[in-house]
C-alpha positions as CSV (number, residue, x, y, z in Angstrom):
1,M,-63.1,-59.8,-8.5
2,S,-63.9,-58.4,-11.9
3,K,-61.3,-57.3,-14.4
4,K,-62.7,-53.7,-14.3
5,T,-62.4,-53.6,-10.5
6,T,-58.8,-55.0,-10.7
7,N,-57.8,-52.3,-13.2
8,L,-59.3,-49.6,-11.0
9,D,-57.5,-50.9,-7.9
10,R,-54.2,-51.1,-9.8
11,R,-54.7,-47.5,-11.2
12,Q,-55.4,-46.2,-7.7
13,F,-52.4,-48.0,-6.3
14,F,-50.1,-46.4,-8.9
15,K,-51.7,-43.0,-8.2
16,T,-51.1,-43.4,-4.5
17,S,-47.6,-44.7,-5.0
18,A,-46.7,-41.8,-7.3
19,F,-48.0,-39.3,-4.7
20,A,-46.1,-40.9,-1.9
21,L,-42.9,-41.0,-3.9
22,G,-43.4,-37.3,-4.9
23,S,-43.9,-36.4,-1.3
24,L,-40.7,-38.2,-0.2
25,A,-38.8,-36.5,-3.0
26,I,-39.9,-33.1,-1.7
27,V,-39.0,-34.0,1.8
28,G,-35.7,-35.4,0.6
29,A,-34.9,-32.3,-1.4
30,G,-35.6,-30.1,1.7
31,A,-33.4,-32.3,3.9
32,G,-30.7,-32.2,1.2
33,Y,-30.9,-28.4,1.0
34,L,-30.4,-28.1,4.7
35,K,-27.6,-30.6,4.7
36,S,-25.7,-29.0,1.7
37,N,-26.0,-25.5,3.1
38,K,-23.1,-25.5,5.5
39,K,-24.0,-22.3,7.3
40,N,-27.2,-23.9,8.3
41,E,-25.7,-27.1,9.9
42,I,-26.1,-25.6,13.3
43,P,-29.0,-23.6,14.8
44,T,-29.1,-19.9,14.6
45,T,-28.1,-18.4,17.9
46,N,-29.5,-14.9,17.8
47,F,-33.2,-15.5,17.5
48,L,-35.3,-13.8,20.2
49,R,-37.7,-16.4,21.4
50,P,-41.2,-15.7,22.7
51,P,-41.7,-15.5,26.5
52,G,-41.0,-18.7,28.5
53,A,-38.7,-20.4,26.0
54,I,-36.8,-23.3,27.5
55,D,-33.2,-24.2,26.8
56,E,-32.4,-23.5,23.2
57,D,-31.3,-27.0,22.2
58,I,-34.3,-28.6,23.8
59,F,-36.5,-25.9,22.4
60,I,-35.4,-26.7,18.8
61,A,-35.8,-30.4,19.3
62,E,-39.2,-30.4,20.9
63,C,-41.0,-27.5,19.2
64,I,-43.4,-29.1,16.8
65,K,-43.7,-25.9,14.6
66,C,-47.5,-25.9,15.0
67,G,-47.7,-22.1,14.8
68,L,-50.4,-21.8,17.6
69,C,-48.3,-19.1,19.3
70,V,-48.3,-17.1,16.0
71,Q,-52.0,-17.5,15.6
72,I,-53.0,-16.4,19.1
73,C,-50.7,-13.4,19.4
74,P,-53.1,-10.4,19.1
75,I,-50.4,-8.0,17.7
76,Q,-48.8,-10.6,15.4
77,A,-45.4,-10.2,17.1
78,I,-44.4,-13.8,16.6
79,K,-43.0,-15.3,13.3
80,L,-41.9,-18.7,12.2
81,A,-38.3,-19.0,10.9
82,D,-37.8,-19.6,7.2
83,I,-36.2,-22.7,5.6
84,D,-32.9,-20.9,5.3
85,S,-32.7,-20.8,9.1
86,G,-31.4,-24.4,9.2
87,L,-32.4,-26.4,12.3
88,D,-34.4,-23.4,13.5
89,Y,-36.7,-23.8,10.5
90,G,-40.4,-23.4,11.6
91,T,-39.6,-22.3,15.1
92,P,-41.1,-19.1,16.6
93,Y,-39.2,-15.9,17.1
94,I,-39.8,-12.2,17.5
95,E,-38.2,-9.4,15.3
96,V,-38.6,-6.5,17.7
97,R,-37.7,-3.7,15.4
98,E,-40.7,-4.7,13.2
99,Q,-43.1,-5.7,16.0
100,A,-42.2,-6.0,19.7
101,C,-44.0,-8.0,22.4
102,D,-45.8,-5.2,24.2
103,F,-47.6,-7.6,26.6
104,S,-51.0,-6.1,25.5
105,C,-52.5,-9.6,25.6
106,D,-52.2,-9.4,29.4
107,S,-52.0,-13.1,29.8
108,L,-49.0,-14.4,27.9
109,Q,-51.3,-16.3,25.6
110,C,-48.5,-17.6,23.4
111,V,-47.0,-19.4,26.4
112,E,-50.3,-20.7,27.7
113,T,-51.3,-22.2,24.3
114,C,-48.0,-24.0,23.6
115,P,-48.9,-27.8,23.4
116,T,-45.4,-29.0,24.1
117,A,-44.4,-26.6,26.9
118,V,-41.3,-25.4,25.0
119,L,-42.8,-22.1,26.0
120,N,-43.1,-23.0,29.7
121,F,-46.3,-21.5,31.3
122,L,-45.9,-23.2,34.7
123,Q,-43.3,-20.7,35.9
124,F,-45.7,-17.8,35.2
125,K,-48.6,-19.5,36.8
126,R,-46.6,-20.0,39.9
127,V,-45.3,-16.4,40.2
128,G,-48.8,-15.1,39.5
129,E,-50.3,-17.2,42.3
130,E,-47.5,-16.2,44.7
131,A,-48.1,-12.5,43.9
132,I,-51.8,-12.8,44.7
133,E,-51.0,-14.6,48.0
134,K,-48.5,-12.0,48.9
135,Y,-50.9,-9.2,48.2
136,D,-53.7,-10.8,50.1
137,K,-51.4,-11.2,53.2
138,E,-50.3,-7.6,53.0
139,M,-54.0,-6.5,52.8
140,Q,-55.1,-8.5,55.9
141,G,-56.6,-6.2,58.4
142,K,-56.8,-3.4,56.0
143,Q,-59.8,-2.1,54.1
144,M,-59.7,-3.7,50.6
145,S,-59.8,-1.2,47.8
146,K,-63.0,-1.2,45.8
147,D,-61.0,-1.6,42.5
148,Y,-59.0,-4.5,43.8
149,N,-58.5,-7.0,41.0
150,P,-56.4,-10.0,41.7
151,F,-56.0,-10.6,38.0
152,K,-54.1,-7.3,37.6
153,V,-51.7,-8.3,40.5
154,Q,-51.2,-11.6,38.7
155,I,-50.5,-10.3,35.2
156,I,-48.0,-7.7,36.5
157,A,-46.0,-10.4,38.3
158,M,-46.2,-12.7,35.2
159,K,-44.9,-10.0,32.8
160,E,-42.1,-9.0,35.1
161,H,-40.9,-12.6,35.3
162,V,-40.3,-12.8,31.5
163,E,-36.7,-13.1,30.5
164,M,-36.5,-13.1,26.7
165,G,-33.4,-10.9,26.5
166,M,-31.7,-7.8,27.8
167,A,-31.7,-4.4,26.1
168,K,-28.3,-2.8,25.4
169,L,-27.8,0.9,24.6
170,N,-25.5,2.4,22.0
171,Q,-24.3,5.5,23.7
172,D,-22.6,6.8,20.6
173,T,-25.9,7.1,18.7
174,C,-28.5,7.5,21.5
175,L,-30.0,10.9,21.3
176,A,-30.2,11.3,25.1
177,Y,-26.5,10.6,25.4
178,Q,-26.0,13.5,22.9
179,S,-28.3,15.7,25.0
180,K,-30.7,15.9,22.1
181,G,-34.5,15.8,22.1
182,Y,-36.9,14.5,19.6
183,E,-40.0,15.9,17.9
184,G,-42.4,14.1,15.6
185,K,-43.1,10.5,14.7
186,V,-40.6,7.8,15.5
187,R,-41.1,5.5,12.5
188,E,-41.5,5.9,8.8
189,V,-44.8,6.1,6.9
190,G,-46.2,2.7,6.3
191,F,-44.7,1.1,9.4
192,K,-47.1,-1.5,10.6
193,G,-46.0,-2.0,14.2
194,V,-48.3,-1.4,17.1
195,N,-48.0,-1.0,20.9
196,R,-50.2,-0.2,23.9
197,S,-48.7,2.9,25.3
198,P,-48.4,2.9,29.1
199,Y,-47.8,6.6,29.5
200,T,-51.0,7.5,27.7
201,N,-52.9,4.6,29.4
202,E,-54.1,3.1,26.1
203,R,-56.5,0.3,26.5
204,K,-55.3,-1.6,23.4
205,A,-52.4,-1.5,21.0
206,T,-52.5,1.3,18.4
207,P,-50.2,2.0,15.4
208,V,-46.8,3.4,16.3
209,V,-46.9,5.8,13.4
210,D,-50.0,7.5,14.9
211,K,-48.0,8.6,17.9
212,E,-46.1,11.9,18.0
213,Y,-43.6,13.1,20.6
214,K,-42.0,16.3,21.7
215,E,-39.1,15.6,24.1
216,D,-36.5,18.1,25.2
217,I,-34.3,15.1,26.0
218,C,-35.3,11.9,24.2
219,D,-36.8,9.5,26.7
220,I,-39.3,7.7,24.4
221,C,-37.8,4.3,25.3
222,I,-38.6,5.0,29.0
223,K,-42.1,6.3,28.4
224,E,-43.1,3.3,26.2
225,C,-41.6,0.5,28.3
226,P,-44.5,-1.8,29.4
227,I,-42.5,-2.9,32.4
228,G,-41.6,0.6,33.6
229,E,-39.0,1.7,36.1
230,K,-38.0,-1.8,37.0
231,A,-36.6,-2.2,33.5
232,I,-35.3,1.2,32.3
233,I,-35.0,4.6,33.9
234,M,-33.6,8.1,33.2
235,E,-30.7,8.2,35.6
236,E,-29.1,11.5,36.7
237,I,-25.4,11.6,36.2
238,Q,-22.6,14.2,35.8
239,D,-21.2,14.7,32.4
240,A,-17.6,15.4,31.5
241,H,-18.0,19.1,32.5
242,G,-19.5,18.3,35.9
243,K,-23.0,19.2,34.7
244,K,-25.9,17.1,36.0
245,V,-27.7,15.4,33.1
246,K,-30.2,12.6,32.6
247,R,-29.4,9.5,30.6
248,P,-31.3,6.2,30.0
249,K,-30.2,3.2,32.0
250,V,-31.3,-0.4,31.5
251,L,-31.9,-2.3,34.7
252,D,-32.0,-6.0,35.6
253,G,-35.8,-6.0,35.4
254,C,-35.6,-5.7,31.6
255,T,-37.6,-8.5,30.0
256,G,-36.2,-8.1,26.5
257,C,-39.7,-7.3,25.1
258,G,-38.1,-5.0,22.5
259,V,-40.6,-2.1,22.7
260,C,-37.7,0.3,23.2
261,V,-36.1,-1.0,20.0
262,M,-39.3,-0.6,18.0
263,V,-39.9,3.0,19.1
264,C,-36.3,4.2,19.0
265,P,-36.4,7.2,16.6
266,T,-32.8,6.9,15.2
267,E,-32.7,5.3,11.7
268,K,-30.6,2.5,13.1
269,P,-32.0,1.8,16.6
270,S,-29.7,3.0,19.3
271,I,-30.9,0.2,21.5
272,I,-31.0,-3.6,20.8
273,V,-32.1,-6.7,22.6
274,E,-29.6,-9.5,23.1
275,P,-31.5,-12.8,23.5
276,V,-31.1,-14.6,26.8
277,K,-30.5,-18.3,26.3
278,A,-31.8,-20.5,29.1
């Protein structure tokens, strides 16, 4: 081997070694940061995970932070946790006040694309297939509707099976609980969130700031819920004076999608979603 070649090899070796050492230093610094920041020594417990998330401890350990769920979400509802989130760093979550999961993908794409199944799609596949079988049995001997679409039956069952969290009302600030209505737009100028409105039968998600309301008693959370009356209703009750009034009531069918939070018109939302931990 010539002296020139030897020098080149040696130079390349040092370059490679320096790069490797630099990379290790960066990784070490990141690990040191997480370790020194005591508040981050345990996982954050209040992240709302995307649909199908498995047990939180296993989720954090097995999620490879690939970001495929983020990339495939058509409304960009999913984010990846920042480095100051401790052990949750790089894992997916949804901030529903900014952008809720409105199910407008109609197929739970984030779950289906997860390569490690920390977003478990098998459960949704099963309930979807069972829904189609049940519907077909019910329709035996009957004339099948011309617009029968098994895919619609399947996606409804899949969406209703989601358990991300449970919505909770703040009766002290909820406009309906104060017998107040609402007129106008629900979010500030420049708000970027979108949703596919079920009560106007939108075909795709549109900006929330483009929608205007005129409600005698505010029921926007009910109108915009993608799950419908299985998740939230206006219930008729008697007030303190014996008068019959209607108030929102969250039911067990709530999926925690957070659309109600995103469209709540009070400055601080009068409804929140508490994450459900598997």
